C-alpha positions in Angstrom: 112.0 122.3 112.2 109.0 120.8 111.4 105.6 122.6 113.6 104.9 118.8 114.6 107.8 119.0 116.5 110.1 116.8 114.0 113.7 117.4 113.9 114.8 116.4 110.1 118.4 116.1 109.7 121.0 114.9 106.6 124.4 114.3 107.6 128.0 113.7 105.6 128.3 110.4 107.2 125.0 109.3 105.0 122.2 109.3 107.5 119.0 110.5 107.6 117.6 111.5 110.8 113.9 111.8 112.1 112.4 112.6 115.9 109.4 113.4 117.2 107.6 113.3 121.0 105.0 111.5 121.2 101.9 111.9 123.9 101.9 108.3 124.3 103.6 105.7 126.4 106.9 104.2 125.4 104.7 100.4 125.7 102.3 101.8 123.5 104.2 103.1 120.8 106.7 99.9 121.0 103.6 98.0 120.7 102.7 99.7 117.3 105.4 99.3 116.0 105.7 95.9 116.4 102.8 93.9 115.5 101.6 94.2 112.0 97.7 94.2 112.5 98.7 98.3 113.9 101.4 99.0 111.5 99.0 98.7 108.4 97.5 101.9 110.0 99.8 104.3 110.0 103.2 102.9 107.8 103.6 104.9 104.5 102.9 108.6 103.2 99.6 110.2 103.7 96.9 108.8 101.2 98.7 105.2 101.1 97.7 101.5 102.2 99.4 99.0 103.3 97.7 95.8 101.9 100.4 93.3 103.1 102.1 93.5 106.1 104.0 90.1 107.6 106.6 90.6 110.2 108.4 87.5 111.7 109.6 89.9 114.5 112.8 88.5 116.0 116.4 89.2 114.9 116.9 87.5 111.4 113.1 87.7 111.0 111.4 89.1 107.9 109.4 92.3 107.8 107.6 92.2 104.2 105.2 94.8 103.0 103.7 96.5 100.5 102.6 100.4 100.3 99.4 101.1 97.6 99.2 104.6 96.5 96.0 106.4 95.4 96.4 105.7 92.2 97.1 102.3 92.7 101.0 102.0 92.5 103.1 99.8 95.0 105.9 99.9 96.3 107.2 96.5 98.2 110.1 96.6 100.9 111.6 93.7 102.6 113.7 94.4 106.0 115.4 92.2 108.2 115.5 92.6 111.7 119.0 93.0 112.8 118.6 93.8 116.7 115.5 94.0 118.9 115.9 95.2 122.8 112.4 95.8 123.9 111.5 98.2 124.6 114.4 100.3 123.6 115.3 99.9 120.4 114.8 98.1 116.8 117.6 97.8 114.2 117.0 96.4 110.5 118.1 96.6 106.9 115.5 98.0 104.7 115.7 97.2 100.7 113.2 97.3 97.9 112.0 94.1 97.0 109.1 92.8 94.8 105.9 90.7 96.1 107.8 87.9 96.8 110.7 89.4 99.0 112.9 89.3 95.9 115.5 92.3 96.5 115.6 95.0 94.0 119.8 95.3 93.4 119.0 98.7 91.6 117.4 101.0 94.5 119.2 101.7 97.8 119.3 99.8 100.8 119.4 101.2 104.4 120.5 100.3 107.7 117.9 102.3 110.0 118.0 102.4 114.0 114.8 103.2 116.0 115.4 104.2 119.1 111.9 104.4 121.7 113.0 106.9 124.5 110.8 107.5 127.9 109.7 110.6 128.5 107.7 111.0 132.0 104.7 109.2 130.3 105.4 110.5 126.5 107.9 108.6 124.3 110.5 110.3 122.1 111.4 108.4 119.0 114.3 108.6 116.8 114.9 107.1 113.7 118.3 107.2 112.0 118.6 105.4 108.4 122.2 105.3 107.2 123.3 104.7 103.5 126.1 102.7 102.1 127.1 105.7 99.6 126.3 109.3 98.6 124.4 108.3 95.7 121.8 106.1 97.6 121.2 108.9 99.9 121.0 111.4 97.5 118.5 109.4 95.5 116.2 108.5 98.1 116.1 112.0 99.6 115.1 112.6 95.7 112.5 109.9 96.3 110.8 112.2 99.1 111.9 110.2 101.7 111.7 113.7 104.5 108.4 114.4 103.2 106.9 110.7 103.6 108.7 110.1 106.7 107.0 113.3 108.4 103.7 112.3 106.8 104.1 108.6 108.3 104.7 110.0 111.5 101.6 112.2 111.2 99.9 109.2 110.8 101.9 107.1 113.7 100.6 109.7 116.0 97.3 109.8 114.7 96.9 106.3 115.0 98.3 106.5 119.2 96.0 109.3 119.9 93.4 106.8 118.7 94.6 103.8 120.4 95.2 106.1 123.5 91.3 107.2 123.8 90.4 103.5 123.3 92.3 102.6 126.4 91.1 105.5 128.0 87.2 104.7 126.9 86.7 108.4 125.7 
């Protein structure tokens, strides 16, 4: 278990699970997951930016994003929203893509379900990412999915703290 209260697991069913409790109300956590002007502040590993983030947040809608590393390297992603149950659940497929949104068929496709659980003013986030094959699962883990996810959720935690302080006028 990560000292940040993450719980990360992999399973024989080719599912990567990460969960964490955030000291922020579910409505705020939902808001920062569903609006590009917020997602741009925390999506991606440490020291990466999100210079492109367009979201059509509805079932069937597309989310196209570009993560840029400190050395200028880019990783494009394209997600298609499958299910949205406000403020409880978001389900989307996530694929590697190019700047035009063309899917890279040689790279893994992931089905991600994000659950937002209300915990007396806090929010437990549970992200479950499923892969079609053992090879895809292993390749994404080898690319650093666990590390990157933890760093991204650290960034989310810092951003939520900032937004909470702004709301409280601190």
